[in-house]
DOKOL-424965 format. One record per atom (N, C-alpha, C): residue in three letters; x, y, z. Coordinates in steps of 0.2 Angstrom, whole numbers, plus 5000, padded with zeros to 4 digits. Each point is the difference from the previous one (the first is absolute). Layout:
residues N
ALAXYZ/...
END
This chain:
residues 290
MET490549895035/MET499649984994/MET499250005002/GLN499750065001/GLN499450005002/GLN499549974996/GLU500150004993/GLU499549974995/GLU500049935001/MET500649975001/MET500049935001/MET499649985007/GLN500150035005/GLN499749995006/GLN499250004999/ASP499850064997/ASP499350014998/ASP499749944996/MET500449984996/MET499849944995/MET499949945004/ILE500549985004/ILE500049945005/ILE499450015004/GLU499950055003/GLU499450015005/GLU499350004997/ARG500050034994/ARG499450004996/ARG499849924998/LEU500549974997/LEU499949934997/LEU499849955006/ASN500450025006/ASN499949955005/ASN499550025005/GLN499650064998/GLN499550035005/GLN500350025006/SER499949975006/SER500350025006/SER500749975002/GLY500249964996/GLY500649965001/GLY500049945005/LYS499449995003/LYS499949955005/LYS499949934996/ARG499950004994/ARG499949944996/ARG500649964999/LEU500650045000/LEU500649974998/LEU500349965006/SER500349944998/SER500449965005/SER500650035002/LYS500449985004/LYS500650025003/LYS500550004994/GLY500049954996/GLY500549994994/GLY499850054995/HIS499350014999/HIS499850054995/HIS500250075002/ARG499950025006/ARG500250075002/ARG500750014999/ARG500449955001/ARG500850014999/ARG500150014993/ILE499649974995/ILE500150014993/ILE499850074999/ALA499550025002/ALA499750074999/ALA500550055003/GLN500349995006/GLN500450055003/GLN500750004996/TYR500249954997/TYR500649994996/TYR499950044994/ILE499450004997/ILE499950034993/ILE500050085002/VAL499750025005/VAL500050075002/VAL500750035001/GLU500449965003/GLU500750035002/GLU500549994995/HIS499949954995/HIS500549984995/HIS499650004993/TYR499650054999/TYR499649994994/TYR500450004993/ASP500550045000/ASP500450014994/ASP500349934998/LYS500149955005/LYS500349944998/LYS499449955000/ALA499650005004/ALA499549955001/ALA499549994994/VAL499850064997/VAL499549994995/VAL500349974994/PHE500649994999/PHE500349964994/PHE500349935002/MET499849985006/MET500249935002/MET499549954998/THR500349944999/THR499549954999/THR499749985007/ALA499549964999/ALA499749985007/ALA500549965004/SER500449964997/SER500449965003/SER500650045004/ARG500250054996/ARG500550055003/ARG499850045005/LEU499350024999/LEU499750045006/LEU499949965006/GLY499849944999/GLY499949965006/GLY500749995004/GLU500549994996/GLU500749985003/GLU500250065004/SER499950064997/SER500250075003/SER499650015007/VAL499449985000/VAL499650015005/VAL500049955006/GLY500249944997/GLY500049945005/GLY499449965000/VAL499650004994/VAL499449965000/VAL500149964993/SER499549955000/SER500149964994/SER499750034994/GLU500149984994/GLU499750034993/GLU499349995000/SER499749945003/SER499349995000/SER499750065005/THR500350025005/THR499750055004/THR500050074997/VAL500550014995/VAL500050064996/VAL499450004995/VAL499949944997/VAL499449994996/VAL499350015003/ARG500049975006/ARG499450015004/ARG499950075002/PHE500550045002/PHE500050075001/PHE499650044995/ALA500249984994/ALA499750044994/ALA499349984999/SER499849945001/SER499349985000/SER499650035006/ALA500350015006/ALA499750035005/ALA499850084999/LEU500450034995/LEU499950074998/LEU499550004995/GLY499849944997/GLY499550014995/GLY500249994993/TYR500749984999/TYR500349994993/TYR499949934998/GLU500049984994/GLU500049944997/GLU500649965002/GLY500650035000/GLY500649975002/GLY500550055001/TYR500649985002/TYR500650055001/TYR500150044995/PRO500149984993/PRO500150044995/PRO499650074999/GLN499349995002/GLN499650054999/GLN500150055006/LEU500249985006/LEU500150045005/LEU500750044999/GLN500549964997/GLN500650034998/GLN499950064995/ARG499649994995/ARG499950054995/ARG499750065003/SER499549995004/SER499750065004/SER500550045004/LEU500449975003/LEU500550035004/LEU500550034996/GLN500249974994/GLN500550034996/GLN499750074997/GLU499450004998/GLU499750064998/GLU500050055005/LEU499949985006/LEU499950055006/LEU500750045001/VAL500549964999/VAL500750035002/VAL500450024995/SER499949974993/SER500450014995/SER500350074999/HIS499550055001/HIS500250074998/HIS500450035006/ARG500149975005/ARG500450025006/ARG500749985000/LEU500149944996/LEU500749985000/LEU500550044997/THR500550015003/THR500650044997/THR500449964995/ALA500450034996/ALA500449964995/ALA500449965004/ASN500350025006/ASN500549965003/ASN499649945004/GLN499450015002/GLN499649945003/GLN499949954994/ARG499850024995/ARG499949964994/ARG500649964998/PHE500650035000/PHE500649974998/PHE500249955005/GLU499950015007/GLU500149965005/GLU499649934999/MET499450014998/MET499649944999/MET500249954995/ALA500450034995/ALA500349964995/ALA500749975001/ASN500250015006/ASN500749985002/ASN500049925001/GLU499449975001/GLU500049935001/GLU499949964994/ILE499950044994/ILE500049964994/ILE500749984997/ASP500149944998/ASP500649984997/ASP500150044994/PRO500650034999/PRO500150044994/PRO500049954994/HIS500249945001/HIS500049954994/HIS499249984998/ALA499650025005/ALA499349984998/ALA499650064999/ALA500350064999/ALA499650064999/ALA499650004993/LEU500349974995/LEU499649994994/LEU499449975000/SER500049945003/SER499449965001/SER499550035005/PHE500350035005/PHE499650045005/PHE499650054997/VAL500350044997/VAL499750064997/VAL499549994994/LEU500249954996/LEU499549984995/LEU499449975002/LYS500149965006/LYS499449965003/LYS499550065003/SER500450055003/SER499650055004/SER499650044994/ASP500350014995/ASP499750044994/ASP499449964998/MET500149944999/MET499449954997/MET499450005005/GLN500250005007/GLN499550005005/GLN499650075000/ASN500450054999/ASN499650074999/ASN499650004994/LEU500249974995/LEU499650004994/LEU499349965001/ARG500149945004/ARG499449965001/ARG499550045005/ASN500350035005/ASN499650035005/ASN499650064996/THR500450044996/THR499750054996/THR499449984996/LEU500149954996/LEU499549974996/LEU499449985004/ASP500149975006/ASP499449975004/ASP499650065003/ASN500350065001/ASN499750055004/ASN499850064996/ILE500350014994/ILE499850064996/ILE499350004998/ASP499750065000/ASP499350004998/ASP499950024993/ASN499749964996/ASN500050014992/ASN499550054999/GLU499550025004/GLU499550054999/GLU500450075001/VAL500450005005/VAL500450065001/VAL500550014994/PHE500349954997/PHE500550004995/PHE499650034994/GLU499449984998/GLU499650024994/GLU499850085002/GLU499950015006/GLU499850075002/GLU500650054998/VAL500649985002/VAL500650044999/VAL500150004992/VAL499949954996/VAL500150004993/VAL499550064997/GLN499450005003/GLN499550054997/GLN500250075002/ARG500350015006/ARG500250065002/ARG500550034996/LEU500549964998/LEU500650024996/LEU499750014993/LEU499649964997/LEU499750014993/LEU499750075000/LYS499650025005/LYS499650065000/LYS500450065002/ALA500649995002/ALA500450065003/ALA500250054995/LYS500050065002/LYS500350064995/LYS500850005000/HIS500249995006/HIS500850005001/HIS500149955005/ILE500549965000/ILE500249955004/ILE500750025003/TYR500050005007/TYR500750015004/TYR500249935003/VAL500649985000/VAL500249945003/VAL500650025005/MET499949985006/MET500550025005/MET500249955004/GLY500649995001/GLY500349955004/GLY500750025002/LEU500250015006/LEU500650025003/LEU500449955003/ARG500750015001/ARG500449965003/ARG500049934997/SER499949945004/SER500049944997/SER499449994995/ALA499550045000/ALA499549994995/ALA500150044994/ALA500550034999/ALA500250044994/ALA500049964994/PRO500449945000/PRO500049964994/PRO499449984998/LEU499549985004/LEU499349984998/LEU499750064997/ALA500050065002/ALA499750064997/ALA500350014993/GLN500750005000/GLN500350014993/GLN499849954995/PHE499949945002/PHE499849944996/PHE499350024997/MET499650015005/MET499350014998/MET499950064996/GLY500350065002/GLY500050064996/GLY500249994993/TYR500649964999/TYR500349994993/TYR499549974996/TYR499649945002/TYR499549974996/TYR499450044999/LEU499850035005/LEU499450045000/LEU500050064994/ASN500650024999/ASN500150054995/ASN499949974993/TYR500149944999/TYR499849974994/TYR499250004999/ILE499749995005/ILE499249995000/ILE499650065000/PHE500350055004/PHE499650075001/PHE500550064998/ASP499750054998/ASP500350064998/ASP500350055005/ASP499749995006/ASP500250055005/ASP500149975007/VAL500649975001/VAL500349965006/VAL500650045003/HIS499950015006/HIS500650045004/HIS500349955005/LEU500649995000/LEU500449975005/LEU500250045006/VAL499749995006/VAL500250055005/VAL500649975004/SER500550045001/SER500649975003/SER500350065004/SER500549985005/SER500350045004/SER500750034996/GLY499950034995/GLY500650024996/GLY500250085001/ALA500150034995/ALA500250075001/ALA499450055003/THR499449984999/THR499450045003/THR499749965005/ASP499650045004/ASP499649975006/ASP499449964997/VAL499849945003/VAL499549964997/VAL499450045000/PHE499950055004/PHE499350045000/PHE500050054994/GLU500650024998/GLU500050044993/GLU499849964994/GLU500249935001/GLU499949964994/GLU499249985000/ILE499750005005/ILE499349995000/ILE499550065002/SER500350064999/SER499650065002/SER499550014995/LYS500049974994/LYS499450014995/LYS499549955000/LEU500049955005/LEU499549955001/LEU499350035001/HIS499549984997/HIS499350025001/HIS499549944999/GLY499450025000/GLY499549954999/GLY500049964993/GLY500049945000/GLY500149964994/GLY500649974999/ASP500550025004/ASP500749975000/ASP500049945005/VAL500549964999/VAL500149955005/VAL500850005002/LEU500149995006/LEU500649995003/LEU500149935003/ILE500549974997/ILE500249935003/ILE500550005005/GLY499949995006/GLY500550005005/GLY500249935002/ILE500749994999/ILE500349935001/ILE500450005006/SER499949975006/SER500450005006/SER499949935004/PHE500649985002/PHE500049945005/PHE500450015006/PRO499949965005/PRO500450015006/PRO500750014999/ARG500450055003/ARG499750055004/ARG499750054996/TYR499450025001/TYR499650044995/TYR500350075000/SER500050034994/SER500350074998/SER499550055003/THR500250045004/THR499650065003/THR499850054994/ARG500550014995/ARG499950044995/ARG499449984995/THR500049934999/THR499549974996/THR499350015003/LEU500049995006/LEU499350015004/LEU499850074999/GLU500450055001/GLU499950075000/GLU499750024993/ALA500449974995/ALA499850024993/ALA499349974998/MET499849945003/MET499449974999/MET499450045003/ARG500250035006/ARG499550045004/ARG499950074996/PHE500550024997/PHE500050064996/PHE499649994994/ALA500149944997/ALA499649994994/ALA499249995001/LYS499849985006/LYS499349995002/LYS499750075001/ARG500450055003/ARG499850065001/ARG499950044994/CYS500449984995/CYS499950034993/CYS499449974996/GLY499749955003/GLY499449974996/GLY500249944996/ALA500749995000/ALA500249944995/ALA499849935003/GLN500049954996/GLN499949935003/GLN500749985002/VAL500049955005/VAL500649985002/VAL500049925000/VAL500549974997/VAL500149935000/VAL500649985004/ALA500049955005/ALA500549985003/ALA500249934998/ILE500749995000/ILE500349934999/ILE500449995006/THR499849965005/THR500349995006/THR500049935002/ASP500249985007/ASP500049935002/ASP499449975003/GLY499550045002/GLY499549975004/GLY499550055003/PRO499449985002/PRO499550045003/PRO500350045006/MET500549985003/MET500350045006/MET500450064998/SER500250004994/SER500450054997/SER499750075001/PRO500350055002/PRO499750075000/PRO499850034994/LEU500249974994/LEU499850034993/LEU499349984999/THR499749945003/THR499349984999/THR499550055003/GLU500250045005/GLU499550055003/GLU499950064995/ILE500550014996/ILE500050064996/ILE499749984993/ALA500249944997/ALA499849984993/ALA499349994999/ASP499850024994/ASP499349984998/ASP500049924998/SER500549984997/SER500149934999/SER500749975001/THR500149945003/THR500649985002/THR500149934998/LEU500649994996/LEU500249944998/LEU500649975005/THR499949945002/THR500549985005/THR500449944998/ALA500750005002/ALA500449954998/ALA500549995006/ARG500249935001/ARG500449995005/ARG500750014999/THR500350025005/THR500850024999/THR500449975006/ASP499749955003/ASP500449975006/ASP500749984998/MET500450025004/MET500749984999/MET500450015007/ALA500349955003/ALA500350015006/ALA500850024999/SER500050064997/SER500750034998/SER499950074999/PHE500550044999/PHE500050074999/PHE499850024993/VAL500049954996/VAL499850014993/VAL499249994999/ASP499750044997/ASP499349994999/ASP499849954994/SER499649965001/SER499849964995/SER499450034995/LEU500250014994/LEU499650044995/LEU499749964995/ALA500149935000/ALA499749964995/ALA499350004999/ALA499650005006/ALA499350004999/ALA499750074998/PRO500350055003/PRO499750074998/PRO500250014992/LEU500549974998/LEU500250014993/LEU499549964996/SER499949945002/SER499549964996/SER499350035000/VAL499850035005/VAL499350035000/VAL500050064995/ILE500650045000/ILE500050064996/ILE500149974992/ASN500349944999/ASN500049974994/ASN499349994997/ALA499649975005/ALA499349984998/ALA499650064998/LEU500150055004/LEU499650064999/LEU500250034993/LEU500750004999/LEU500250034993/LEU499749964994/VAL500049935001/VAL499749964995/VAL499350014999/ALA499650015005/ALA499350015000/ALA499950074996/LEU500350055002/LEU499950064997/LEU500250004993/GLY500549974998/GLY500249994993/GLY499549964996/LEU499749955003/LEU499549974996/LEU499350044999/HIS499950045005/HIS499450054999/HIS500250054995/ARG500650024998/ARG500250054995/ARG500449974995/LYS499849944998/LYS500349964995/LYS500150034993/GLU499550034997/GLU500150034994/GLU500550065000/ALA499950055005/ALA500450065000/ALA500749975002/LEU500149955004/LEU500749985002/LEU500349974994/THR499749964996/THR500349974994/THR500250054995/GLN499650054999/GLN500250064995/GLN500750035003/HIS500050015007/HIS500550045003/HIS500749964999/PHE499949935001/PHE500649965000/PHE500350004992/ARG499550004996/ARG500250004993/ARG500550064998/GLN499750065003/GLN500450064999/GLN500750005004/LEU500049975006/LEU500649995003/LEU500549964997/GLU499849944997/GLU500449954997/GLU500450044994/ALA499650044997/ALA500350044994/ALA500650045003/ILE499850045005/ILE500550045003/ILE500649965003/TRP499949955003/TRP500549965003/TRP500549974995/THR499749984994/THR500449974995/THR500450064996/THR499750054999/THR500450064997/THR500650025004/TYR499950005007/TYR500550035004/TYR500449945004/GLU499949944997/GLU500449945003/GLU500050005008/VAL499450015002/VAL499950005008/VAL500249935002/TYR499849954997/TYR500149935002/TYR500449964995/LEU500449955003/LEU500549964996/LEU499649964995/GLU500150004994/GLU499749964995/GLU500349935000/ASP499649954999/ASP500349934999/ASP500549994995/GLU499950034994/GLU500550004995/GLU500750025002/LYS500050065003/LYS500650035002/LYS500349965006/HIS499649975004/HIS500349975006/HIS500349934998/HIS499849974994/HIS500249944998/HIS500650004995/ALA500150074997/ALA500550014995/ALA500749995002/
END
């Protein structure tokens, strides 16, 4: 785990500042990063053979406000490297009867962290890019596919020319082959990042299109390519991705766009309601209670 070693060395300068106990913690993280980065300070200390307070002081020695901040940085560093099996193994210690509470609390924490760290100026920047776009392409593969489908579904109510890019019958590059200046590609990907999504974003840039990324943080490879990046936390010590925060950010983006196009959207919904009523798309209350 060379990146982990580089990070420890960089934060610790020469490594000579660390006490013997601190060096043991650093070494344990390097050798067992897949488990260590999701441990509490108490559990990490127990595994290393030092006190919880020593672990907290270790984080402070590296320049962090506390252990949670160090843990978050380490998670960002290694999250894209963890295999599905490694992530599943980390969840083995969770009591199955406590899974509901554990997951909901994790999602709430992701939402809080996302709210605390998201850049409102970048959010408004993304809104303006989409409002001015000639064509909008939304791309999310694998576990990000439901997010892209949800976003594409509602963007189609707001804009006339929205394309959902998926790994279906055709190759993704065929679906974005008509990208040009004035278009926007939205790439959605979280650890483990989709190589195909990154390649498509690079292709869009070469075509002169604007690129918006929705990903988990500044260390994501999507941020290097994107013109604007919206970040949402997805931390989950399991093989299942936590999509609560990304979905909430997408919801906010859709609401903001809808408010900017209020008049056109209102007229569009009036037309749609007439169609839905005529063809009985939705269950009517009168029939439901009959």
